[in-house]
N, C-alpha and C positions, 0 to 999 in steps of 0.2 A: 492619859487619852482620851478621847471623845467618848460619853459613856455609849450612845447608841451603837459606834464603831465596836467598840469592846464586846457588847452582846451578839454583834453579827458574827466577830470573828470566834468567839466561843461556840459558839454555834456551830458554824463552820468546821471547827475542830472535834466539837463532838460526834459531827455526821461523815467526816472524813473516814476513807476508807483505806486510803493509799499506804500510809506509812505507820497507822495506829494511833495518832495522835491525843487520842481521846485518854488512851490509858494516863499521860501526862496531866491531862486537864484534871482527871478524877482521882487522882493523887493528890491531887492539891485541893482540891474541892469537892468532896465525896457526895455530899448532897444534890450536885448536878445530876445523880444517877439515876434522878426520878423522872427527867423529862424522857427515859426511853420508855415510858410504859403510857405517853400519850401519844396520838397518831396523826397531831397535826403541826404545823410548825409554827402556829400562831401562837396556841396553848404551851408549845415547849419553850417559846420567845418569852412567854410572860412569868415562866416558871426562873427563865434566867436572869432577866429582870429585874425579877422580884428579890433573887438572889444577891442579884451583884449590888442593887441600893441597898439591903443591909450591911454587904460585906466591906463595902466601900466604906461607908459610914463609919463602920467600927475599926477600919485600917486607914481612914483618911490622915493621921499624922505621920503615922509610919511613911506612907506614899509621901509626903511632902518632905518627911526627912531625908528620904532613899532620892529622891530625887537632887536635893542639895548633896549629897554625897557623890553620883556618879557625874554630875557636875563638875565638882570640884577634883574628882580626882582623875578625868578624863583630860581635865586645861592641863594638868601635869603634861602629857604627852603629846597634845592635839598636833600641836604642829610638824613636831619629829616624827610620829606617826604618818601622816599623811605623807611629807615628804618621801618615807621608807617604803611605803605603798607604792606611791609613783614610781620608782625607783622600780621596785621589783615587779611593776607590772608592765612599765616600759610603758607609759602612756602619762599624758598631764593630765592634770583634774580641769574640766572644761568651764570656761570661763562663764558658761551661761548658767553655772550651777554653782552657787555661792553657800548653799546651806543644807544640810542635812539634819533634818528633824527628828529626833527619838523621842517615843512616848512610854511614860513610865505607867506600867498595866499590872494587873491582878492576872493577867492569862501566862501563864507559867511557858509557853510556846512563846517566842519571838519571832515574827515574822515580818519580812522587808515588803516594800512596797515601791519596787522600780519605778514607774511613773512620776512620784513625788517627790521620790529619795526619802522616805520617812520609813521608818521600823518602829517596833514594840518591843520593851525591856521589861522583864518581869523585875517586881518591887522587891522582891526578897534578895535577891543576889550579894555576895559582899563585894566588896571594890575591886578587888582581881578581878572577877569573873564578870563582872560587869564591863569592864575595860576590854574583857577579849570579847563579850558580845557586841561592843560599839565597834572595836576592831574589827571585827567579824563581818558586821552590817556596810560598813563603809568601803570593805574590799571589795562587797558584793558590786556596789555600785560603780565600781572606778575598772572592776573586771569587768562588767557587761559594756562598759564604754568601749575597752580595748575590743571585747568581742565584735562588737558593731564594724570596728576599723575591718577587722580580717574576715567575719563573714557578713557585710553587708545585708545578704538576702535571707537573713533567719527568719523566721515568723515570730510574732511577739507571743505568742502561745505557749510556745516551745522552753522559755525562757523561766516557765513555772512547772510545778510537779503535776504530771509524773514524768517530763519529756527527759530521755538521757543529756539532754543540754543542761537542764536543773540539776540532774544529780552529778553530773558533772562539776559545774560550778559549786556546788554544797562540798565536794572532795576537796576541790583546788583551792576554795578558799582558806580552809584549813590547813592545807599543806602551806600555803604564804603565810599562814599565820606562823605556822613552826619553822619557816626559813629565819635564819640565826639572824638575819638584819631585822626580825619583826620580834624574836627572842629578847633580844638585846633593852627592848622597852617591855613586853610581855611579861617573861622570865619565868613562865611555865607555860607546857606544852599544851595546845587544844587538843581535844580530845574528839575525834569522829563521829558519827553517827553511828549507834549497836547496828541499825537497819543495815548500814555497808561495811560494817566489819562483817558481819554472818555472811557477806558475798564474796565468792575467790572469781580469780580468773586464774586458769591452770597452776590450781592449788595454791594462790597467793592472797591474800586479801586485798579486797579493793585498794582500800588506804596506802595497804604497804608498796600493791603493783605501781599504783601514780605516783606515790610517793619516791621508789626509784628512778622512774621514767623523768621524774621534776631532776633529781640528782645527777643524773647521767647527763639530762642537757645543759646545767649549771655548771659543773664538772667540767664541759668542755667547751664555755662558753657560748652555747648556743642563746639566741633573745628566744625573750617569752612569745613571742609570734613562731617562730618554730615549736617550742617543747607546744603551746597550744594547740599547734593544727595535730600533732603526733596524738597527744592526748583525745581532741576531740574522734580522730580515725580509730584509736582504740577503742573508746567507748560505745562508739556504733558497732565496731565489730562483733562485740560481744552484749549487745543490749539483751539479748535474749534473760540475761542472768536477774536481771529486774523482774522479769516475770515470777519470782519467786517469792518478791515481799507482798 
């Protein structure tokens, strides 16, 4: 990943308050705690730049090795994975998009960027987890293509945190990854965000609530469009629960 982009992303996550992602950054990079003793962005950014320069120099060899590992392992399932995602979401990959860019990073958070179909992937993952992350992010890109087909009037900003459209996308991406068609490739269940696991609708955790809805609709052979419309209706109806985050 480009150095300055990585610096800016880590800065954003350290000072982002919605989901407490700073904890994940500081758990792996505790020396960055010192940024909170400074008062302005310029000074804080200098701390992050200096720290990352040293850290990336020390870990440069590992970064290159992991990049090769991720590429090699993903190639084993890439074609089948894209076909199964298309089948599951019931839409074709757009011909105008012929590349998804994965950027290996020292950032333990793996954000995705919808506008250019790229995402960050943490360099300390094992091969199995790396495949999950790549599948997860690839799923997002196709999912939002389907979303635009069904809800063409959606405002772009609502596809990002903290809007309910974003929350739904994160929940449903993992439900799709846990579909048996994907599991034949992934071979282990994807974990939902802890923040979503702590929220409930009518006494049922958010992931389970929408997993059961997905099963109901797939068991009855409803289309993915029908399921998505219902899921969107449900999450809007219960949007108040996200105030607890």
